[in-house]
C-alpha positions in Angstrom: 0.0 -0.1 -0.1 1.4 3.3 -0.9 1.8 6.3 1.5 -1.1 8.3 0.4 -3.5 5.5 0.5 -2.3 4.3 3.9 -2.6 8.1 5.2 -6.3 8.0 3.8 -7.1 4.9 5.5 -5.3 6.0 8.6 -7.6 9.1 8.5 -10.7 7.6 7.9 -10.2 4.7 10.5 -10.0 7.3 12.8 -12.9 9.4 11.7 -11.1 12.4 10.1 -11.7 13.9 6.9 -9.4 13.7 4.0 -8.8 17.3 3.0 -6.7 18.9 0.3 -4.7 20.7 3.1 -4.0 17.6 4.8 -2.7 15.8 1.6 -0.6 18.6 0.8 1.2 18.9 4.2 1.7 15.3 4.1 3.0 15.3 0.6 5.4 18.2 1.8 6.6 16.3 4.8 7.0 13.3 2.5 9.7 15.1 0.3 11.5 16.3 3.1 15.0 14.9 3.8 14.7 15.6 7.2 12.7 17.3 10.2 11.1 20.8 9.4 9.9 23.3 11.8 6.0 24.3 11.6 7.3 27.8 10.7 9.1 26.5 7.7 6.3 24.6 6.9 3.8 27.3 6.9 6.6 29.6 5.0 6.5 26.9 2.2 3.0 26.1 2.0 1.7 29.7 1.4 -1.3 28.7 -0.4 -2.8 26.8 2.8 -3.7 29.4 5.6 -1.6 29.0 8.9 -4.4 28.0 11.1 -4.9 25.0 8.8 -1.3 24.0 8.6 -1.1 24.0 12.7 -4.4 22.2 13.0 -3.1 19.8 10.6 0.2 19.2 12.5 -1.6 18.8 15.8 -4.3 16.2 13.9 -1.2 14.3 12.3 0.6 14.4 15.9 -2.2 12.8 17.7 -3.0 10.2 14.9 0.8 9.2 15.2 1.4 10.2 11.3 4.1 12.6 12.5 6.6 13.0 15.5 8.4 15.9 16.9 12.1 15.9 17.1 13.2 18.3 19.9 16.3 20.2 20.3 16.2 22.0 23.5 13.0 23.9 23.8 12.5 23.8 19.8 11.1 21.1 17.9 10.6 20.2 14.4 8.2 17.5 12.6 8.7 14.6 10.5 6.7 11.7 9.2 6.5 9.0 12.0 8.1 5.3 11.1 4.6 4.4 9.8 5.5 6.3 6.9 9.3 6.3 6.8 12.3 4.1 7.6 13.5 3.8 11.5 16.4 6.4 12.0 18.0 8.6 14.4 19.3 12.2 14.3 22.3 14.4 15.0 21.8 18.0 15.5 24.5 20.9 14.7 24.8 23.0 18.1 26.0 25.9 15.8 24.1 25.9 12.7 20.8 23.8 13.7 21.2 21.2 10.7 19.8 18.3 11.7 21.2 15.2 9.8 19.1 11.8 9.8 21.1 8.5 10.0 20.7 4.9 10.4 23.2 2.5 11.9 23.0 -1.3 11.9 25.9 -1.2 14.5 23.8 1.0 17.0 20.8 -1.1 16.6 22.9 -4.2 17.3 24.2 -2.4 20.6 20.8 -1.5 21.7 19.5 -5.1 21.2 22.6 -6.3 23.0 21.9 -4.0 25.7 18.5 -4.9 25.9 19.1 -8.4 26.6 22.1 -8.1 28.9 19.8 -6.0 31.2 16.7 -8.2 30.8 14.7 -5.3 29.2 12.1 -5.3 26.4 12.4 -2.4 24.3 9.2 -1.0 22.6 10.8 2.1 21.0 13.9 4.1 21.0 15.2 7.3 19.6 18.9 8.6 19.8 19.6 12.2 19.3 23.3 13.2 19.1 24.4 16.8 19.3 27.8 18.3 18.0 29.1 20.1 15.3 28.3 19.2 11.6 31.3 18.9 9.1 30.9 22.4 7.7 30.7 24.0 11.2 33.7 21.9 12.5 36.4 23.9 10.5 
């Protein structure tokens, strides 16, 4: 099932309407390389009024379509793992750039930790901070 069909089914199953602004916001998020601030989203989607964008983000978050990536007190949004591959984030403390990454070695380490401590992980998120390649110089 493609992502848009999955979105429509999820919205319908939860009793929400499938509206043009919701489809546009979803499509925009689907085409992003990483998390985006809601302000950046509103600036990019000027054909949709800001209230509709903010309401769509709230609905998407409560429905599990998106999740927030926090950096201090600020957040950005991206599609949840329901619509994208599992990954983690690195945030540059200088320029604020967020880089998404996945790591088989990290996943293996977390599985090993889980077993050695007798845990049952249901979800995990690794957020790294430091200086990106451009800001290191």
